[in-house]
C-alpha positions as CSV (number, residue, x, y, z in Angstrom):
1,M,28.8,-68.5,51.7
2,K,30.1,-65.6,49.7
3,K,29.2,-67.4,46.5
4,L,25.6,-68.0,47.8
5,L,25.2,-64.3,48.8
6,F,26.5,-63.2,45.4
7,A,24.1,-65.5,43.6
8,M,21.2,-64.2,45.7
9,L,22.1,-60.6,44.8
10,I,22.2,-61.4,41.1
11,I,18.8,-63.2,41.3
12,M,17.3,-60.3,43.2
13,S,18.5,-57.7,40.7
14,L,17.1,-59.7,37.8
15,T,13.7,-60.0,39.4
16,N,13.5,-56.2,40.0
17,V,13.8,-55.4,36.2
18,V,10.6,-53.5,35.1
19,A,9.4,-53.7,31.6
20,Q,9.5,-50.3,29.8
21,T,7.5,-49.0,26.8
22,T,7.7,-45.8,24.8
23,A,5.3,-43.7,22.7
24,T,5.9,-40.9,20.2
25,H,4.0,-38.3,18.3
26,D,4.8,-35.6,15.7
27,V,4.6,-31.9,16.3
28,V,3.9,-30.0,13.1
29,M,5.1,-26.3,13.0
30,N,3.8,-23.9,10.3
31,I,4.8,-20.4,9.3
32,T,3.5,-18.2,6.6
33,G,5.0,-15.0,5.4
34,F,3.7,-11.8,7.0
35,V,4.7,-8.2,7.3
36,N,3.6,-5.2,9.4
37,L,4.9,-1.7,10.0
38,A,4.2,1.5,12.0
39,V,5.6,5.0,12.3
40,A,6.6,6.0,15.8
41,P,5.8,8.2,17.5
42,N,2.6,8.5,15.6
43,T,1.2,11.3,17.8
44,S,2.2,14.4,15.8
45,A,2.9,15.6,12.3
46,V,6.4,16.4,11.1
47,I,6.6,20.2,10.7
48,L,9.1,21.8,8.4
49,N,9.6,25.5,8.0
50,I,11.2,27.7,5.5
51,T,13.1,30.6,7.1
52,S,15.2,33.5,5.9
53,S,18.9,33.1,5.2
54,V,21.2,35.1,7.4
55,I,23.1,36.2,4.3
56,P,21.2,38.7,2.0
57,G,20.8,37.3,-1.5
58,D,21.2,33.7,-0.3
59,L,18.4,31.1,-0.8
60,P,15.8,30.8,2.0
61,Q,16.6,28.0,4.3
62,G,14.7,24.7,4.4
63,D,14.3,22.6,7.5
64,V,15.1,19.0,8.7
65,D,13.3,16.7,11.1
66,A,14.5,13.3,12.3
67,S,11.9,12.6,15.0
68,K,10.2,9.6,13.5
69,Y,11.1,5.9,13.3
70,L,9.8,3.3,11.0
71,Q,9.3,0.0,12.9
72,Y,8.6,-3.2,11.1
73,T,8.5,-7.0,11.2
74,C,9.0,-9.1,8.1
75,V,8.8,-12.8,7.7
76,N,9.6,-13.5,4.0
77,T,8.1,-16.2,1.9
78,N,10.3,-18.8,0.3
79,G,13.5,-17.3,1.7
80,G,13.1,-14.1,-0.4
81,T,13.7,-10.5,0.5
82,G,11.3,-7.8,1.3
83,K,11.3,-4.0,0.9
84,I,9.6,-0.8,2.1
85,V,8.6,1.8,-0.5
86,A,7.5,5.3,0.2
87,Q,5.4,7.8,-1.8
88,L,3.2,10.8,-1.4
89,S,-0.4,9.7,-1.3
90,V,-2.1,13.0,-0.5
91,G,-1.2,16.7,-1.0
92,T,1.5,18.6,-2.9
93,I,5.0,19.8,-1.9
94,L,5.4,23.6,-1.7
95,S,6.1,25.2,-5.0
96,G,9.9,25.7,-5.6
97,C,10.8,23.1,-3.0
98,S,11.7,19.4,-2.8
99,L,11.1,17.0,0.1
100,S,13.6,14.2,0.7
101,L,13.4,11.3,3.0
102,T,16.3,9.3,4.4
103,A,16.1,6.1,6.3
104,S,19.1,5.2,8.5
105,G,20.1,3.1,11.5
106,V,19.2,-0.3,10.2
107,A,21.5,-2.9,8.5
108,G,21.9,-6.6,8.0
109,N,18.6,-8.6,7.9
110,R,16.7,-5.3,8.6
111,G,17.5,-4.1,5.1
112,T,19.5,-1.5,3.2
113,P,18.2,2.0,3.8
114,V,18.5,4.8,1.2
115,S,17.6,8.4,0.6
116,I,14.8,9.4,-1.8
117,T,13.1,12.5,-3.1
118,L,9.5,12.0,-2.3
119,S,6.9,12.1,-5.1
120,N,3.6,10.3,-6.0
121,I,5.7,7.4,-7.4
122,A,6.6,4.6,-5.0
123,Q,10.3,4.4,-4.4
124,T,12.3,1.8,-2.4
125,L,13.3,3.4,0.9
126,I,14.6,0.2,2.5
127,G,15.5,-2.8,0.4
128,S,17.0,-6.3,0.8
129,M,15.2,-7.2,4.0
130,S,15.5,-10.7,5.2
131,S,13.1,-12.0,7.9
132,C,13.6,-9.5,10.8
133,A,12.0,-7.4,13.5
134,T,13.3,-3.9,14.4
135,G,11.9,-3.7,17.9
136,F,9.2,-1.3,19.1
137,G,10.9,0.9,21.6
138,A,10.8,4.7,21.2
139,T,13.9,4.8,19.1
140,D,13.9,1.3,17.5
141,G,13.7,0.9,13.8
142,A,14.8,3.0,10.9
143,N,15.2,6.6,11.7
144,L,13.3,8.8,9.2
145,S,14.9,12.2,8.4
146,F,12.8,14.6,6.3
147,A,14.5,17.5,4.6
148,L,12.6,20.4,2.9
149,D,14.9,22.2,0.4
150,V,14.3,25.4,-1.5
151,N,15.2,24.8,-5.1
152,N,13.6,27.8,-6.8
153,P,12.8,30.8,-4.5
154,E,11.0,32.5,-7.4
155,L,8.2,29.9,-7.1
156,L,7.7,30.3,-3.3
157,D,4.2,31.4,-2.5
158,T,3.0,32.2,1.0
159,T,-0.6,31.3,0.1
160,E,0.7,27.7,0.2
161,N,1.4,28.1,4.0
162,G,0.2,25.0,5.8
163,N,0.4,22.7,2.8
164,A,0.4,19.1,4.1
165,V,1.4,15.9,2.4
166,T,0.7,12.3,3.5
167,V,3.6,9.9,3.2
168,L,2.5,6.3,2.5
169,Y,4.8,3.4,3.4
170,T,4.2,-0.1,2.0
171,I,6.1,-3.2,3.1
172,T,6.3,-6.4,1.1
173,G,7.9,-9.7,2.2
């Protein structure tokens, strides 16, 4: 009887086998290189003032502003590296002064930031960027610090008060 019951269980299990089939398809994923960047906050200009030194005979004092952030996304083509260059595109710096720009606060895939003296010639501000994204929060990205320095007080001219320059940033991937 036990043998008969066991044989019936085996036959029942074999008759309940359901045929299975499968199907497949490919998913193709594409990516092309792209870059974008913005200055944040972009609601106001950087204002730098020259003031009197507290020591008579000393150079007038320049000014520093670090209120801006350069935010960017970079997807490089062919595994290469990207960079951001900066230059003056409009206006002139006050006579007797220089304007420097330092990028800081990013590293690794986000690039290697440096300090430059701005001119109308494009200079690398952040180099060696792999594919990356800095984020877009209020203080995400490379912190931009502008410094106005007085180099030659004999060339200072108050008729240049209000001189403005436009800094142009260009990103490549």
